C-alpha positions as CSV (number, residue, x, y, z in Angstrom):
1,M,-22.1,10.7,-3.3
2,S,-22.3,9.6,-6.7
3,T,-25.5,8.7,-7.8
4,Q,-24.9,6.2,-10.7
5,F,-24.4,3.2,-8.7
6,E,-27.4,1.9,-7.8
7,F,-28.2,-1.1,-5.3
8,E,-31.3,-2.2,-3.6
9,F,-30.9,-4.3,0.1
10,T,-34.5,-2.8,1.4
11,D,-35.3,-5.7,4.5
12,Q,-31.9,-7.1,3.8
13,V,-29.9,-7.3,7.5
14,V,-26.4,-6.5,7.3
15,L,-23.6,-6.4,9.9
16,V,-20.5,-5.0,9.2
17,A,-17.3,-5.5,11.5
18,G,-15.2,-3.0,11.6
19,A,-17.4,-0.2,11.1
20,S,-16.2,2.8,12.6
21,G,-13.1,2.6,10.3
22,S,-13.0,4.9,7.2
23,L,-13.9,1.8,5.1
24,G,-16.3,1.0,7.5
25,T,-18.0,4.2,8.2
26,A,-18.4,4.5,3.8
27,T,-19.5,0.8,3.9
28,V,-22.2,1.5,6.5
29,E,-23.5,4.6,4.8
30,H,-23.8,3.0,1.2
31,F,-25.6,0.3,2.7
32,H,-28.1,2.5,4.3
33,D,-28.8,4.6,1.5
34,A,-29.3,0.7,-0.3
35,G,-32.3,1.2,1.9
36,A,-30.7,-1.9,4.6
37,T,-31.1,-2.1,8.4
38,V,-27.1,-2.1,9.1
39,C,-25.8,-3.2,12.1
40,M,-22.3,-1.9,12.7
41,S,-19.9,-3.3,14.9
42,A,-16.5,-2.2,17.1
43,R,-14.8,-2.1,20.4
44,N,-16.4,1.5,21.2
45,P,-19.0,3.6,19.6
46,P,-17.5,6.0,17.2
47,K,-17.6,9.3,18.8
48,D,-17.7,12.3,16.4
49,G,-17.2,12.3,12.3
50,K,-19.6,10.7,9.8
51,A,-18.9,7.1,11.9
52,A,-21.1,9.2,14.8
53,T,-23.2,10.7,12.4
54,L,-24.4,7.3,11.3
55,L,-25.8,6.2,14.4
56,D,-28.4,8.9,14.4
57,E,-29.8,7.4,11.5
58,D,-32.7,5.2,10.8
59,R,-32.1,1.4,10.7
60,V,-28.5,1.6,12.0
61,Q,-27.4,0.0,15.0
62,F,-24.1,-0.2,16.9
63,Y,-23.2,-3.8,18.8
64,D,-19.8,-2.9,21.1
65,A,-17.5,-6.2,20.5
66,D,-13.6,-7.2,20.7
67,F,-13.7,-9.4,17.3
68,T,-10.6,-11.2,19.0
69,D,-13.1,-12.3,21.8
70,E,-15.5,-15.4,21.0
71,A,-17.8,-15.3,23.6
72,A,-18.4,-11.3,22.2
73,V,-18.8,-12.1,18.7
74,A,-20.9,-15.2,20.0
75,S,-23.2,-12.0,21.8
76,V,-22.8,-9.6,19.1
77,F,-24.8,-12.5,17.2
78,E,-27.2,-13.4,19.5
79,S,-28.3,-9.9,20.0
80,L,-28.3,-9.1,16.4
81,L,-31.0,-12.1,15.8
82,E,-33.0,-11.2,19.0
83,D,-33.3,-7.6,17.5
84,H,-33.4,-8.4,13.7
85,G,-34.7,-12.3,13.4
86,R,-31.7,-12.6,10.6
87,L,-28.4,-12.0,8.8
88,D,-28.1,-11.5,5.1
89,A,-24.7,-10.2,4.8
90,L,-21.2,-10.3,6.8
91,C,-19.0,-7.3,5.9
92,S,-15.5,-8.0,8.1
93,L,-13.7,-5.4,7.7
94,V,-11.6,-5.0,11.0
95,G,-7.9,-5.5,10.6
96,S,-5.0,-3.2,11.5
97,W,-1.1,-2.7,9.7
98,R,2.2,-2.3,11.2
99,G,5.5,-3.4,9.4
100,G,9.4,-2.2,8.9
101,T,10.2,-4.9,11.2
102,P,12.2,-7.9,9.9
103,I,11.1,-11.4,11.5
104,D,14.3,-12.1,13.4
105,E,13.5,-8.8,15.0
106,T,9.6,-9.0,15.2
107,G,8.4,-9.8,18.9
108,V,6.4,-12.7,19.7
109,D,3.2,-10.0,20.6
110,E,3.6,-7.6,17.4
111,F,3.2,-11.0,15.4
112,D,0.2,-12.5,17.9
113,F,-1.4,-8.9,17.6
114,L,-1.2,-8.9,13.6
115,L,-2.3,-12.1,13.2
116,D,-5.3,-11.4,15.8
117,V,-6.5,-8.6,14.6
118,N,-6.6,-9.5,10.9
119,L,-7.2,-13.3,10.7
120,K,-8.9,-14.5,14.1
121,T,-11.1,-11.1,14.0
122,M,-12.3,-12.7,10.4
123,F,-12.1,-16.4,11.5
124,L,-14.6,-15.7,14.6
125,A,-17.1,-13.7,12.6
126,A,-17.6,-16.0,9.7
127,K,-17.4,-18.9,12.3
128,H,-20.4,-17.7,14.1
129,A,-22.1,-16.2,10.9
130,I,-22.0,-18.7,8.8
131,P,-25.3,-20.6,10.4
132,H,-27.1,-17.7,9.9
133,L,-26.1,-16.8,6.5
134,R,-27.1,-20.6,5.3
135,A,-30.5,-19.6,6.4
136,S,-30.9,-16.6,4.1
137,E,-28.7,-17.8,1.3
138,G,-26.3,-14.7,1.9
139,T,-23.1,-13.1,1.6
140,L,-19.8,-12.5,3.2
141,V,-17.0,-10.3,1.9
142,T,-13.6,-10.1,4.2
143,V,-10.7,-7.3,3.3
144,S,-7.7,-9.5,2.2
145,S,-5.1,-7.1,0.8
146,R,-3.0,-7.1,-2.2
147,S,0.2,-7.6,0.1
148,S,-0.8,-11.4,0.5
149,L,-0.1,-12.1,-2.5
150,G,3.7,-12.5,-1.9
151,G,6.4,-11.6,0.6
152,G,7.8,-8.9,1.2
153,E,10.3,-6.9,3.3
154,G,9.7,-5.1,7.0
155,D,5.6,-6.6,7.2
156,G,5.4,-10.2,7.0
157,P,3.1,-11.0,9.6
158,Y,0.6,-8.7,8.5
159,R,1.4,-10.2,4.8
160,A,0.6,-13.8,6.2
161,A,-2.4,-12.8,7.7
162,K,-3.9,-11.3,5.2
163,A,-3.2,-14.3,3.0
164,G,-4.9,-16.4,5.2
165,V,-7.8,-14.3,5.5
166,R,-8.0,-14.9,1.4
167,L,-7.8,-18.5,1.9
168,L,-10.3,-19.2,4.6
169,T,-12.6,-16.7,2.4
170,E,-11.9,-19.2,-0.3
171,T,-12.4,-22.1,1.9
172,I,-15.5,-20.7,3.5
173,A,-16.8,-20.3,-0.6
174,A,-16.2,-24.1,-1.0
175,E,-17.5,-25.5,2.5
176,N,-20.8,-23.7,1.9
177,R,-21.6,-23.7,-2.2
178,G,-25.0,-22.9,-3.3
179,S,-25.8,-21.5,0.2
180,V,-23.5,-18.8,1.0
181,R,-21.1,-16.9,-1.2
182,A,-17.8,-15.6,0.1
183,N,-15.7,-13.2,-1.4
184,A,-12.2,-11.4,-0.1
185,I,-10.9,-8.3,-1.5
186,M,-7.5,-7.3,-1.8
187,P,-7.0,-3.6,-1.5
188,S,-3.4,-1.4,-2.3
189,I,-3.1,1.2,0.2
190,I,-6.2,2.9,0.6
191,D,-6.6,6.8,0.5
192,T,-7.2,7.9,4.1
193,P,-6.3,10.5,6.2
194,A,-4.3,8.4,8.3
195,N,-2.7,6.2,5.3
196,R,-1.7,10.1,3.7
197,E,0.0,10.9,7.1
198,L,1.8,7.5,7.1
199,L,3.1,8.3,3.1
200,P,2.9,12.2,3.0
201,D,4.8,11.4,-0.6
202,A,3.2,9.1,-2.1
203,A,0.6,9.6,-5.1
204,H,-2.4,9.7,-3.1
205,Q,-4.6,10.4,-6.1
206,K,-4.2,7.0,-7.6
207,W,-5.0,4.7,-4.3
208,P,-8.8,4.0,-4.1
209,T,-11.2,5.9,-1.7
210,P,-13.4,4.3,1.1
211,D,-15.9,5.1,-0.9
212,E,-14.4,3.3,-4.3
213,I,-14.0,0.1,-2.5
214,A,-17.2,0.7,-0.3
215,R,-19.1,0.5,-3.9
216,T,-17.4,-2.9,-4.5
217,I,-18.6,-5.3,-1.1
218,L,-22.1,-3.4,-2.3
219,F,-21.6,-5.5,-5.4
220,L,-20.3,-8.6,-3.9
221,C,-23.3,-8.9,-1.5
222,S,-25.6,-8.6,-4.5
223,D,-27.6,-10.2,-6.8
224,A,-25.3,-9.1,-10.0
225,A,-22.8,-10.6,-8.5
226,S,-24.6,-14.2,-8.1
227,A,-21.7,-16.2,-10.0
228,T,-19.4,-14.6,-7.8
229,S,-18.0,-16.8,-4.6
230,G,-14.5,-18.0,-3.6
231,A,-13.3,-14.7,-5.8
232,A,-10.4,-12.8,-4.4
233,V,-11.4,-9.1,-6.1
234,P,-8.8,-6.4,-6.8
235,V,-9.1,-2.9,-5.6
236,Y,-6.3,-1.3,-6.3
237,G,-7.2,1.8,-7.9
238,E,-4.3,3.0,-10.3
239,S,-1.2,1.7,-7.9
């Protein structure tokens, strides 16, 4: 890992929701290296790979939860505050992409899934985090998408959900001006093994990596971004 980017989060408590994926794991690792106490949350604890290794690190704790379930989300925050007494940053990274179906052929179940996993999870995480972030004058970072900026063929519900994430983030920034900074990042396609398998002929070297995006997340949570709130930050790489 490059050492030229240095952040300091000692004595801060960070929750990374959606922590078991490639971006979530990278974000947890970077916050841990910067001195934070990092609370990982996902449906299930990671069982192998880098994410599982992080569970053995000092200052990393796992909370299992389905972030589409409000009772489960509330329980995570209750446990986190019991364990650590504060929350300084929320990184809401839960999400999933599915596409390829025109609107008139899209099933209601597919529509509901995409809005639930991308938009509802962010709404519930933010709803339960905001009171604690106000107390710490903390930060919120969410994941929108480059594709949220316009319509396109085949993945309309995903685009709509990610546009909703961006607009809710802007709303949270406006409603909590002076107490909570809220920003969205907008990736293009992230360079992960799953995406490479899905698009084997694409120019993978132009995609942003999880490490690159994680560093942007840390920047937005740091004092270096103290003047930035309500932004939708492109993280497109060279694509």
